Every structure is written in structure tokens, then in C-alpha cells.
N, C-alpha and C positions, 0 to 999 in steps of 0.2 A: 568364675564366669563373668562376674560384674567388672573385673579387671579388664577383660577382653572386650567387653562392651564399651568401656571408657576408652580403651586404646583405639577401638574402631572408630568412635565418635571424634575423638581428638584428631586422628589421622584424616578423616573426612573433612573436617572443618579446615585443617592445615591445607589440604589438597585444593579446597575451594578458594584459596588466595592465589587465584591465577595471575601470574606476573605479566603475561601477555596483555591482558586487560589493564592491570595496575599501572604498568609502565607506560603504556600508550596514553592513559589518561593523565598521569602526572607529567610526563615528558613532552607530550604532543597535543595534550587537551583534545584527545580523540579516542575513538574506540576502534582497535584493531579489527574487530569483527565486521566492520563495515567495508573492509578492503580486501582485495585479492580474493582468496579462497573463502574468507570469513572465518578462518581457523585462528584461534588465539595461542599461536605457537612461535617458536623462534624462526621458523622458516619464512612465514608470512610476515613477521617483524622484519626480517632481513630485506625482503623484497619491497616492503612498504616504507620502512623508516631508515634502513641502513644498518651497518655493522654494530655500532655501539649499542643501540636498542636491542638488536638481536642478542648480543652477548649478555646484556642485563636480563633479559627474559629467559634465556638459557640457564644462566647461573641460578636464577631465582627458582625456576621449576626444578632444576636438578637438586638443588640443595634442600628444598622442601621434602623431596622424596627421601633423602638421607635423614633428614631430622624426623620424618615420621616414623621410620623404622627404629631409629634410636629410642624415640618416644615409646614407641610400642613394646619394645624390650624392657625399657625401665618401668613401665607401668605394670606389666604382666610378670616381669622377672624370668621370661622365658623367650627363647628365639621365636618361638611359634608366634608370640605377640608381634614380632617384627614382620612375620609374613602376613598376618592378618592386616597390619597397619599399611603394608605395601599395597594391597589391593584396595584399601579404602582411600588412601591418598590418591591413587590413580583415578578412582571413581570421582573423588572430589575435584580433581583436575579437569575431568571430562564433563562433569555435570556439577558446577560450583553453585552452591545454595546462594552465594552472595551475588551472583551475576546471571540470574534466571536460568540456570542449568545449562548454559551455552559456554563451554570451555574449548580445551584443546584436545589433543590426540594421545597425550600421555607418554611419548617416547623419552623425553628428557626426565620427567618424573619417575618413570619406571627405571631409568638408568641410575638415577641417584639413590632409589630404594636398593637396587641390586648391588650397588657399591658396598653397602654394609652386609647384606645377606650373603653375598658371594663374589668377592672382587675377581677372582680368577675367571668366573663365568662372564662377568662384565668385560674383561680384556678380551675374551674370545668373541662376544657379541660386538664389541667395538671394532675388532679387526673385520668382522663379517660386514658390518655397517660401512666402514671406510672403503673396503674392497668393492662393494657394490656401487657406491658413489664414484669411485675412480674410474670404474669400467663403464658406467651407464649415465652418471650425473643425475639419476633420479633419486631425490631424497625420499619420497614416498616408497620406492621399490627397496631401498636400503632399510627403511624402517620396518617394512613388512617382513622382509627376510630375517632381520635380526629377531623380531617377534617370533616368527616361526620356529626358529632354531632354539630360542630360549628354553623350552621344555626339554628338548633333546640334550642340550648342554648341561641342563640342571640334572637330568637322569644320569648322564655319563660322569659327571663330578661325583654324585652320591655313590655311585658303583665304584669309582676309582678310590675314593678315600674310605670305603668300607662302612658307609652309614648303615643303620638297621633298615630292614624292609619297610617298616612304617615310616621312618624318617624319609626315605627315598619317595614313597608313595605320597606323602604329605607335601613335600617341597615341589615335586613334579606337578602335583594337582594344582597348587597355588600358581606356579609358573605357567600352566597350560591356561588358567583362567585369565591371568593378566595378559598373556599373549593374545588370546582370543578377543579381549576388549580392545587392545591396540589395533588389531586386524580389523576388527569390525568398524572402529572409527576411521579406518582408511578405506572403507569400501567404495566411496566415490572415486578415490585415487586409483583403485583397482580397476574400476570401469574404465577410467580414462587410459590407463596403461593398456588395457585390452584393446581399446579402440584407437591407440596410437596418438592421443591427443594431450597426453599428460606433459606438463612443462618440466624441463630439466633445470638443474641448478644454474642460475644466471639469468633465467627468464623472469618475468614479473607477472605472470598470468595466473598460475595456479600453485597451491600448496599441496 
């Protein structure tokens, strides 16, 4: 049990290293949360500082998700430890202890975690994400859509490969919690989407 506590704590602290905030301070002597939507993520970085900063933020947030899962598996010796770490690294990204609990929305970090947990599911989610962006140019809608289908894809993959019933239940439950967190962080975006005021990719107003 203590191994899982240690993995969870390590993942949360790793997640709290929010690269949107770190890169904006080191590269621009600024705080990304003062601009645009106030979100410390790659999309707001793109609209505020440009492509290079956005790439650095995206890479950092993605890789910390991957590193957290790897760390969780190593500490516990079980894949379940990776799933636990995936949730805590997302929570750390959203509510970073180092930055007054004001972080990002967790999409890139979640994607990095899923890369190790289930790369095939990540490919399917990426296809859904890109498809929605190409059709609508709404990054927020693409993120919410990918999050919403994550538990379904996880369930489908478990059934396809013949996982045990308990394995399917556990992985699907973790996926559902992660998806719920990401969708909840996009609640203001959803409100703007419904109101028709959400900005599309290429605009510089909202994230």
C-alpha cells in the first residue's frame, strides 16, 4: 500500500511542474495565466507567445505524463501503479502545489500518460481529436470529445484483447475519472460553445 502512496505523491509533484507557467516565466519573464483565457496550457501559449513556446509547453506537459506512469509502474511493480500515477499527474497539472493550485486543463498530460498505458487507445483518441479540429477548428471541443470517448475506447480495448472482468472494470473506471476531470476543467469552454462565443483555432481571444 505504501508503494502506491509513494507513487501517487511522486506523480502529483511531477504534475505540479506546470510547463506553461515555467516556460512563460523563463522564456518571457511573464506568467501565462495573466493572458488570454488564463489557462496554463499549450493552446493559450500558442495564442500568447507563438509556436516555439507552445511546442515547449506541449512537450513538457506530455512527457511528464509519460514519466509519471513509468515512475508509478517502477515504484509499485504493477501496471495499476501506472494508472494511479496517471490520475495524480493530471491532478497535479490542474492544481499544482508549486503555483497556488492554478494550472492547466490536463489534455497533453493525460495524452502522455495514455501513451504508456495504452498506445492504441491514444492513437484512436488522437484521430478523434484531429478530426474534430479539422472539421470545427475548436480545440476545446476536440479535447472534450477525446475525453468523452476515452472510457469507451478503454472498455472496447479491454474487451477486444480479452482482459479479465476486474481488469476491464478498473481501467475503465480510471479512464472515466480522468475524462471527467478534463471535461470539468473545460466547463467554461463548454458554456461558450453552447453560447456560440468560443474562439476557433487561429483566434487569440479564448482557450
